[in-house]
VEXPA-118444 format. One record per residue (C-alpha): residue in three letters; residue number from 1; x, y, z. Coordinates in pm, 1 decimal. Layout:
<nodes>
NODE res   n        x        y        z
NODE ALA NUM        X        Y        Z
...
</nodes>
This chain:
<nodes>
NODE res   n        x        y        z
NODE MET   1  -2659.4   1136.9  20482.1
NODE ARG   2  -3029.3   1070.8  20535.0
NODE VAL   3  -3245.8   1296.2  20748.5
NODE ILE   4  -3276.2   1163.4  21103.0
NODE LYS   5  -3547.2   1230.5  21360.2
NODE PHE   6  -3477.3   1166.6  21729.1
NODE SER   7  -3755.4   1211.7  21984.0
NODE ILE   8  -3735.7   1180.9  22362.3
NODE PRO   9  -3922.2   1335.3  22656.6
NODE GLU  10  -3778.4   1569.9  22916.6
NODE ILE  11  -3604.1   1334.1  23160.6
NODE ILE  12  -3563.6   1387.5  23534.1
NODE PHE  13  -3341.3   1111.6  23672.0
NODE GLY  14  -3212.7   1017.2  24016.4
NODE ILE  15  -3286.1    892.0  24364.8
NODE GLY  16  -3567.7   1103.7  24506.6
NODE SER  17  -3669.6   1250.6  24171.1
NODE ILE  18  -4023.9   1119.9  24232.2
NODE ASN  19  -4067.0   1411.7  24474.9
NODE TYR  20  -4087.8   1649.5  24177.6
NODE VAL  21  -4407.0   1496.3  24038.9
NODE GLY  22  -4634.5   1777.2  24160.9
NODE LEU  23  -4406.3   2054.3  24038.7
NODE CYS  24  -4368.3   1889.3  23697.6
NODE ALA  25  -4744.3   1834.6  23668.2
NODE LYS  26  -4802.3   2203.9  23740.0
NODE GLN  27  -4549.1   2294.6  23471.7
NODE LEU  28  -4770.1   2101.2  23231.5
NODE GLY  29  -5068.4   2312.2  23338.7
NODE ALA  30  -5234.9   2053.0  23560.3
NODE LYS  31  -5542.6   2138.6  23760.5
NODE LYS  32  -5674.9   1783.8  23791.9
NODE ILE  33  -5450.7   1480.3  23744.7
NODE PHE  34  -5567.8   1153.4  23592.9
NODE LEU  35  -5345.3    905.5  23777.6
NODE VAL  36  -5299.6    561.6  23619.0
NODE SER  37  -5131.9    271.1  23799.2
NODE ASP  38  -5206.7    -85.7  23911.0
NODE PRO  39  -5288.9   -288.0  24225.6
NODE GLY  40  -4931.8   -413.2  24266.5
NODE LEU  41  -4800.8    -60.9  24306.1
NODE GLU  42  -5084.3     16.4  24545.7
NODE GLN  43  -4969.7   -271.8  24766.7
NODE ALA  44  -4607.1   -156.5  24745.7
NODE GLY  45  -4710.5    187.1  24873.3
NODE TRP  46  -4605.3    384.7  24567.1
NODE VAL  47  -4954.4    495.8  24463.8
NODE SER  48  -5021.6    649.0  24805.4
NODE LYS  49  -4678.8    816.1  24786.6
NODE ILE  50  -4771.7    981.8  24455.4
NODE ILE  51  -5112.9   1085.7  24587.3
NODE ASP  52  -4948.9   1243.2  24894.8
NODE LEU  53  -4709.0   1437.5  24672.0
NODE LEU  54  -4993.0   1560.8  24448.6
NODE GLN  55  -5199.9   1668.8  24747.6
NODE LYS  56  -4898.9   1845.4  24896.2
NODE ASP  57  -4894.3   2058.6  24580.8
NODE ASP  58  -5272.1   2119.0  24602.2
NODE LEU  59  -5348.2   1914.0  24293.0
NODE GLN  60  -5678.5   1731.7  24254.5
NODE TYR  61  -5673.2   1383.1  24107.4
NODE ALA  62  -5882.4   1094.0  23980.2
NODE TYR  63  -5736.7    744.6  24004.3
NODE TYR  64  -5769.2    454.3  23759.5
NODE SER  65  -5614.8    110.2  23814.5
NODE ASP  66  -5830.1   -136.4  23618.7
NODE ILE  67  -5524.5   -259.5  23428.5
NODE THR  68  -5374.1   -604.8  23387.9
NODE THR  69  -5044.5   -729.0  23250.4
NODE ASN  70  -5071.0   -687.7  22871.5
NODE PRO  71  -5337.1   -409.4  22898.7
NODE ARG  72  -5663.0   -477.8  22715.7
NODE ASP  73  -5845.2   -254.1  22469.6
NODE PHE  74  -6158.9   -239.5  22687.8
NODE GLN  75  -5949.5   -123.6  22985.6
NODE VAL  76  -5821.2    164.1  22774.9
NODE HIS  77  -6173.7    261.1  22668.0
NODE LEU  78  -6305.3    251.2  23025.4
NODE GLY  79  -6012.4    465.4  23135.1
NODE ALA  80  -6078.4    721.2  22860.4
NODE GLU  81  -6443.2    744.7  22966.1
NODE LYS  82  -6336.6    812.0  23323.1
NODE TYR  83  -6075.9   1068.3  23213.1
NODE LEU  84  -6342.8   1264.5  23028.2
NODE SER  85  -6608.9   1234.5  23299.7
NODE GLU  86  -6360.9   1353.4  23563.5
NODE GLN  87  -6261.3   1650.4  23343.9
NODE ALA  88  -5894.2   1579.4  23401.8
NODE ASP  89  -5627.1   1770.2  23211.8
NODE VAL  90  -5294.1   1588.3  23263.6
NODE VAL  91  -5219.5   1213.6  23265.9
NODE VAL  92  -4973.6   1090.0  23528.3
NODE ALA  93  -4884.0    720.9  23498.6
NODE LEU  94  -4690.3    511.7  23747.2
NODE GLY  95  -4582.6    157.8  23667.9
NODE GLY  96  -4414.7    -84.4  23436.5
NODE GLY  97  -4502.4   -116.1  23070.8
NODE SER  98  -4865.6   -211.8  23129.6
NODE PRO  99  -4989.2     98.5  23319.6
NODE LEU 100  -4773.5    327.0  23104.0
NODE ASP 101  -4898.4    182.6  22774.1
NODE ALA 102  -5256.5    185.6  22904.2
NODE ALA 103  -5214.6    552.6  23000.1
NODE LYS 104  -5100.4    632.0  22646.4
NODE GLY 105  -5405.6    455.2  22508.7
NODE ILE 106  -5634.8    643.8  22748.5
NODE ALA 107  -5485.2    978.6  22649.3
NODE LEU 108  -5516.2    882.7  22282.3
NODE ILE 109  -5884.7    783.4  22294.7
NODE ALA 110  -5980.1   1074.1  22522.1
NODE SER 111  -5836.0   1322.3  22271.7
NODE ASN 112  -5890.2   1151.2  21935.6
NODE GLY 113  -6198.4    933.7  21993.8
NODE GLY 114  -6288.1    609.7  21818.2
NODE GLN 115  -6155.4    264.7  21905.8
NODE ILE 116  -5796.6    193.6  22003.0
NODE ARG 117  -5764.0    -53.7  21714.3
NODE ASP 118  -5822.1    238.7  21473.8
NODE TYR 119  -5469.3    356.0  21551.4
NODE GLU 120  -5280.7     28.6  21507.7
NODE GLY 121  -4964.7     81.5  21307.0
NODE ALA 122  -4762.0    397.4  21255.7
NODE ASN 123  -4857.3    764.8  21240.7
NODE LYS 124  -5236.2    736.6  21247.8
NODE ILE 125  -5296.4    984.6  21531.8
NODE GLN 126  -5429.2   1316.9  21405.4
NODE LYS 127  -5491.8   1528.7  21716.9
NODE PRO 128  -5262.2   1621.9  22006.6
NODE LEU 129  -5281.7   1420.1  22327.4
NODE PRO 130  -5321.1   1572.5  22673.5
NODE PRO 131  -4990.3   1631.0  22854.4
NODE MET 132  -4839.8   1311.0  22996.0
NODE LEU 133  -4599.0   1264.5  23286.8
NODE PHE 134  -4469.7    910.4  23338.1
NODE ILE 135  -4291.2    747.8  23632.0
NODE PRO 136  -4150.0    401.5  23547.0
NODE SER 137  -4142.9    151.9  23833.0
NODE THR 138  -3931.8   -101.6  23641.5
NODE ALA 139  -3609.7    -80.5  23441.6
NODE GLY 140  -3707.0   -236.2  23113.7
NODE SER 141  -4018.2   -142.5  22919.2
NODE GLY 142  -3898.0    197.9  22798.5
NODE SER 143  -4260.3    308.0  22763.0
NODE ASP 144  -4180.5    625.5  22955.9
NODE ILE 145  -3940.8    720.5  22674.0
NODE SER 146  -4084.2    569.2  22358.4
NODE GLN 147  -4317.9    643.8  22070.2
NODE PHE 148  -4479.5    299.6  22116.0
NODE ALA 149  -4791.8    178.4  22293.7
NODE ILE 150  -4869.3   -194.4  22300.1
NODE ILE 151  -5236.2   -279.3  22365.1
NODE THR 152  -5406.6   -618.8  22344.9
NODE ASP 153  -5702.4   -646.7  22108.1
NODE VAL 154  -5906.9   -903.7  22298.7
NODE GLU 155  -6130.5  -1004.7  22007.6
NODE ARG 156  -5841.0  -1073.1  21770.5
NODE GLN 157  -5607.9  -1202.5  22045.1
NODE ILE 158  -5325.7   -979.3  21926.5
NODE LYS 159  -5102.4   -718.8  22086.7
NODE MET 160  -5130.1   -409.1  21869.1
NODE SER 161  -4828.8   -183.3  21811.5
NODE ILE 162  -4933.7    182.0  21801.5
NODE ILE 163  -4648.7    410.5  21698.8
NODE SER 164  -4652.1    790.1  21689.7
NODE ARG 165  -4440.5   1084.6  21805.7
NODE THR 166  -4745.6   1205.2  21996.8
NODE LEU 167  -4715.2    902.4  22228.4
NODE VAL 168  -4382.5   1026.9  22369.9
NODE PRO 169  -4458.7   1159.0  22719.9
NODE ASN 170  -4382.4   1522.4  22794.0
NODE ILE 171  -4184.4   1433.1  23106.5
NODE SER 172  -4034.0   1110.3  23238.3
NODE ILE 173  -3937.8   1100.3  23607.0
NODE ILE 174  -3702.3    806.8  23658.1
NODE ASP 175  -3636.2    728.6  24023.7
NODE PRO 176  -3432.3    406.3  24060.1
NODE TYR 177  -3538.2    379.8  24424.2
NODE LEU 178  -3869.8    234.7  24301.8
NODE LEU 179  -3678.0    -77.1  24195.1
NODE THR 180  -3603.3   -163.9  24558.7
NODE THR 181  -3955.1   -307.4  24600.9
NODE LYS 182  -3937.6   -530.7  24291.2
NODE ASP 183  -3888.2   -905.6  24313.6
NODE GLU 184  -3606.9  -1089.8  24138.9
NODE LYS 185  -3823.1  -1221.5  23855.0
NODE LEU 186  -3944.1   -873.5  23759.5
NODE ILE 187  -3597.5   -716.7  23775.4
NODE ILE 188  -3459.1   -991.2  23550.4
NODE SER 189  -3745.5   -990.8  23298.8
NODE SER 190  -3739.6   -610.4  23276.1
NODE ALA 191  -3364.6   -595.4  23223.0
NODE ILE 192  -3380.4   -865.3  22955.2
NODE ASP 193  -3656.0   -668.1  22782.5
NODE ALA 194  -3423.2   -365.4  22781.7
NODE LEU 195  -3137.1   -581.2  22652.6
NODE CYS 196  -3353.7   -701.3  22365.8
NODE HIS 197  -3456.7   -340.8  22293.2
NODE ALA 198  -3089.8   -247.5  22277.1
NODE ILE 199  -2982.7   -534.5  22050.7
NODE GLU 200  -3277.9   -514.8  21811.6
NODE SER 201  -3255.4   -136.6  21779.7
NODE TYR 202  -2879.5   -159.6  21715.5
NODE LEU 203  -2938.6   -409.6  21434.2
NODE SER 204  -3244.8   -225.8  21298.6
NODE LYS 205  -3259.3   -117.2  20935.5
NODE ILE 206  -3319.3    243.0  21046.5
NODE ALA 207  -3061.2    264.2  21325.2
NODE SER 208  -2863.9    589.0  21329.2
NODE PRO 209  -2550.2    713.3  21508.5
NODE PHE 210  -2780.0    864.4  21772.1
NODE THR 211  -2952.7    533.5  21845.9
NODE GLU 212  -2652.0    304.9  21801.5
NODE SER 213  -2453.6    473.2  22078.5
NODE GLN 214  -2745.7    436.1  22320.1
NODE SER 215  -2799.6     71.9  22219.3
NODE LEU 216  -2437.5    -23.8  22282.8
NODE LEU 217  -2431.0    160.9  22614.9
NODE ALA 218  -2738.7    -30.0  22734.1
NODE ILE 219  -2595.4   -368.1  22630.1
NODE GLN 220  -2273.9   -309.0  22823.2
NODE ILE 221  -2448.0   -180.3  23135.8
NODE ILE 222  -2694.6   -469.7  23157.1
NODE PHE 223  -2425.0   -735.1  23114.0
NODE LYS 224  -2215.6   -571.4  23384.9
NODE ASN 225  -2487.2   -489.0  23638.6
NODE LEU 226  -2781.6   -730.2  23624.4
NODE LYS 227  -2619.6  -1016.1  23815.1
NODE PRO 228  -2482.7   -796.8  24099.8
NODE ALA 229  -2811.3   -604.7  24113.0
NODE ILE 230  -2992.4   -932.2  24183.5
NODE GLU 231  -2733.0  -1052.8  24433.1
NODE THR 232  -2687.4   -731.4  24633.5
NODE ARG 233  -2988.3   -507.4  24553.5
NODE SER 234  -2734.6   -225.3  24565.1
NODE LEU 235  -2880.9    110.7  24467.1
NODE ASP 236  -2572.7    174.1  24254.8
NODE HIS 237  -2644.4   -132.1  24040.4
NODE LEU 238  -3018.1    -57.8  24028.9
NODE CYS 239  -2937.6    296.1  23910.5
NODE GLN 240  -2726.0    147.7  23633.3
NODE LEU 241  -3015.3    -74.1  23522.2
NODE SER 242  -3239.9    234.0  23509.1
NODE ILE 243  -2981.1    412.4  23295.6
NODE ALA 244  -2962.5    110.7  23064.2
NODE SER 245  -3341.2     94.2  23031.0
NODE THR 246  -3353.6    465.9  22949.2
NODE SER 247  -3077.1    436.9  22690.3
NODE ALA 248  -3241.4    133.7  22529.1
NODE GLY 249  -3572.4    321.1  22528.6
NODE MET 250  -3415.8    615.4  22345.7
NODE ALA 251  -3271.2    374.0  22091.8
NODE PHE 252  -3572.5    158.5  22011.2
NODE SER 253  -3815.2    448.6  22018.9
NODE ASN 254  -3627.8    601.1  21725.7
NODE ALA 255  -3486.7    293.7  21549.0
NODE SER 256  -3772.0     49.4  21619.5
NODE LEU 257  -3719.6   -322.7  21680.0
NODE GLY 258  -3731.3   -654.4  21496.0
NODE ALA 259  -3850.1  -1012.9  21476.5
NODE VAL 260  -3812.1  -1091.0  21847.5
NODE HIS 261  -4065.1   -824.4  21939.1
NODE ALA 262  -4293.0   -910.7  21648.7
NODE LEU 263  -4310.4  -1268.6  21776.7
NODE ALA 264  -4334.0  -1159.5  22141.1
NODE HIS 265  -4636.2   -941.7  22060.9
NODE ALA 266  -4807.8  -1231.1  21883.1
NODE LEU 267  -4731.5  -1470.9  22168.1
NODE GLY 268  -4850.0  -1218.5  22425.0
NODE GLY 269  -5174.4  -1158.6  22241.5
NODE MET 270  -5254.4  -1527.1  22206.1
NODE PHE 271  -5117.5  -1667.4  22534.3
NODE ASP 272  -5100.0  -1359.8  22761.7
NODE THR 273  -4732.5  -1428.8  22829.9
NODE MET 274  -4514.4  -1195.9  23037.9
NODE HIS 275  -4336.4   -993.1  22772.0
NODE GLY 276  -3984.0   -989.1  22914.1
NODE LEU 277  -3973.9  -1365.3  22962.9
NODE VAL 278  -4026.1  -1434.8  22591.3
NODE HIS 279  -3697.5  -1268.6  22493.9
NODE PRO 280  -3449.2  -1521.0  22638.5
NODE VAL 281  -3638.4  -1788.1  22444.5
NODE LEU 282  -3627.0  -1613.5  22107.7
NODE LEU 283  -3338.4  -1363.6  22099.0
NODE PRO 284  -3046.0  -1602.7  22029.2
NODE HIS 285  -3239.7  -1781.3  21753.9
NODE VAL 286  -3348.1  -1457.3  21585.6
NODE MET 287  -2988.8  -1332.3  21600.9
NODE LYS 288  -2870.4  -1649.2  21425.5
NODE PHE 289  -3132.5  -1593.7  21154.6
NODE ASN 290  -3034.2  -1226.7  21115.2
NODE LEU 291  -2658.6  -1284.0  21115.8
NODE PRO 292  -2609.3  -1294.3  20734.2
NODE SER 293  -2761.7   -944.8  20703.8
NODE CYS 294  -2576.3   -775.2  20991.8
NODE LYS 295  -2253.7   -967.5  21040.3
NODE GLU 296  -2038.1   -659.3  21100.9
NODE LYS 297  -2267.7   -512.8  21364.2
NODE MET 298  -2316.1   -843.6  21539.9
NODE ALA 299  -1938.1   -891.8  21545.0
NODE HIS 300  -1908.6   -551.1  21711.5
NODE ILE 301  -2144.8   -670.8  21986.4
NODE GLY 302  -1927.2   -982.9  22015.7
NODE LYS 303  -1610.7   -775.9  22061.6
NODE ILE 304  -1777.0   -572.2  22335.2
NODE LEU 305  -1910.7   -873.3  22523.9
NODE THR 306  -1616.6  -1111.3  22488.5
NODE GLY 307  -1314.0   -900.9  22395.4
NODE GLU 308  -1251.6  -1140.7  22107.9
NODE ASN 309  -1125.3  -1017.9  21772.2
NODE LYS 310  -1155.3  -1329.0  21558.7
NODE PRO 311  -1274.4  -1339.8  21196.1
NODE GLU 312  -1600.8  -1150.2  21160.9
NODE TYR 313  -1833.5  -1449.9  21148.1
NODE ASN 314  -1673.5  -1613.4  21452.3
NODE THR 315  -1689.3  -1292.4  21653.5
NODE ALA 316  -2053.7  -1245.2  21555.3
NODE MET 317  -2129.3  -1598.2  21672.7
NODE SER 318  -1946.9  -1524.0  21997.9
NODE ALA 319  -2202.6  -1249.2  22064.0
NODE ILE 320  -2486.6  -1500.0  22040.8
NODE GLU 321  -2300.6  -1750.0  22257.8
NODE ALA 322  -2227.2  -1480.8  22519.3
NODE ILE 323  -2595.8  -1389.6  22534.8
NODE GLU 324  -2695.0  -1755.6  22574.3
NODE ARG 325  -2442.7  -1795.3  22858.4
NODE PHE 326  -2573.2  -1476.3  23019.2
NODE PHE 327  -2931.5  -1604.4  23014.6
NODE SER 328  -2820.9  -1939.4  23157.7
NODE THR 329  -2694.5  -1768.3  23474.1
NODE PHE 330  -3050.6  -1676.7  23573.1
NODE ASN 331  -3339.3  -1898.9  23674.8
NODE ILE 332  -3539.3  -1832.8  23357.2
NODE ASN 333  -3696.9  -2042.0  23083.8
NODE CYS 334  -3517.2  -2055.9  22748.6
NODE ARG 335  -3744.9  -2299.8  22559.8
NODE LEU 336  -4057.1  -2206.7  22365.9
NODE SER 337  -4225.7  -2538.5  22449.7
NODE LYS 338  -4277.6  -2411.1  22805.4
NODE ILE 339  -4477.7  -2114.3  22674.1
NODE VAL 340  -4666.1  -2274.0  22385.1
NODE LYS 341  -4778.2  -2623.4  22486.5
NODE ASP 342  -4942.3  -2705.1  22153.5
NODE LYS 343  -4693.0  -2689.1  21866.1
NODE SER 344  -4976.3  -2653.9  21612.5
NODE LYS 345  -5034.8  -2301.9  21751.1
NODE LEU 346  -4699.0  -2182.2  21620.0
NODE GLU 347  -4821.1  -2132.1  21263.3
NODE PRO 348  -5100.5  -1884.1  21353.1
NODE VAL 349  -4860.2  -1706.7  21591.5
NODE CYS 350  -4605.4  -1662.0  21312.1
NODE LYS 351  -4866.5  -1545.4  21061.8
NODE MET 352  -4981.1  -1289.0  21315.4
NODE ALA 353  -4622.4  -1179.0  21386.8
NODE HIS 354  -4556.8  -1134.5  21015.7
NODE ASN 355  -4801.5   -841.4  21015.5
NODE ASP 356  -4642.4   -670.7  21317.3
NODE ALA 357  -4488.5   -326.6  21252.0
NODE CYS 358  -4167.9   -426.2  21433.5
NODE LEU 359  -4085.5   -677.3  21160.0
NODE LEU 360  -4046.5   -394.4  20906.3
NODE THR 361  -3713.2   -289.5  21059.7
NODE ASN 362  -3571.1   -637.2  21119.8
NODE PRO 363  -3230.7   -644.4  20945.6
NODE ARG 364  -3322.9   -948.5  20736.3
NODE GLU 365  -3655.1   -991.8  20561.4
NODE ALA 366  -3855.7  -1274.4  20709.5
NODE THR 367  -4159.3  -1461.8  20582.9
NODE TRP 368  -4400.2  -1622.0  20824.8
NODE GLU 369  -4236.7  -1952.4  20729.9
NODE ASP 370  -3899.6  -1809.2  20839.0
NODE LEU 371  -4053.5  -1706.6  21169.8
NODE LEU 372  -4196.3  -2056.2  21208.2
NODE ALA 373  -3850.5  -2206.3  21152.7
NODE ILE 374  -3711.4  -1976.6  21424.1
NODE CYS 375  -3984.5  -2085.8  21663.0
NODE GLU 376  -3927.7  -2452.1  21587.9
NODE GLU 377  -3557.8  -2405.7  21657.4
NODE ALA 378  -3646.1  -2240.6  21988.5
NODE TRP 379  -3897.6  -2515.0  22074.6
</nodes>
């Protein structure tokens, strides 16, 4: 059996777990916190909640929120400058994937120097990062668990994948109560992002028994709980979505992803699309492309989702059909033409996606022409 590495942060999970932020920061040696979040969480009251908790534990802080959806390289560099000028010693990040990924980039540049694009790809970080404590406000990105940071290179119009064990936060505090202030669109897009993480990591070339179990758990939980979570906003269902996001994060952090995310990064870099809303457009079509290389695994997903035990190919196809039906129950776009208005842009998107690190672990090798055919099918 091959040697397997499995990396995750210390996880503190549950309703009210956010109240431990000060204690956990002190355990990391904090004297002055560098708090990273965004204006949306300010308006929802969560930033002031964190600040109150830090002050209650006599912790100083500096706050940085100049972050947009799909965080930009220049935002990371400005944040690193502020981190250093404030002489902070621990990074605390609150938010969805954008603030969390930006916080990773800030910690990286503050400790290693240079430009964020210098670290694109895998295992290019040489020096340790400052301690990081993350609090996810959505159930989807997995950035609070993972070895990934996704940052937009504005000049090249590309979302860079930066992958390193050093990007795994020291502590992740996962409080599902934060989901109660999220709107329907964000809950759905986040959960679909987690679902795609789970499916792509399960089918990944480097999946292991440790990641596969987490992938399958996440798939089952999301299918069972997303619809009732939207309809009832029950804390029980929201907790389940947080568990699914965490499980999917454990899986993809260690098994990586595939063609859906490679294309999503390229689309996000060029068109600034909301990441989670690209997946219902692309996932079924990528699964159809990948089917010849992972028929047995895809059939296993089909058995779980439908209970069917037909011939392997038919059961594998039933997985794709079940996912398409699942997406159709939500008010979301499933056509690429609504994201990319000019079809001539698909070729440069696919050429860009072909260089994405996530494509390396896709179960079936894909040329940029293959990616273009997938996009045309999704059009």
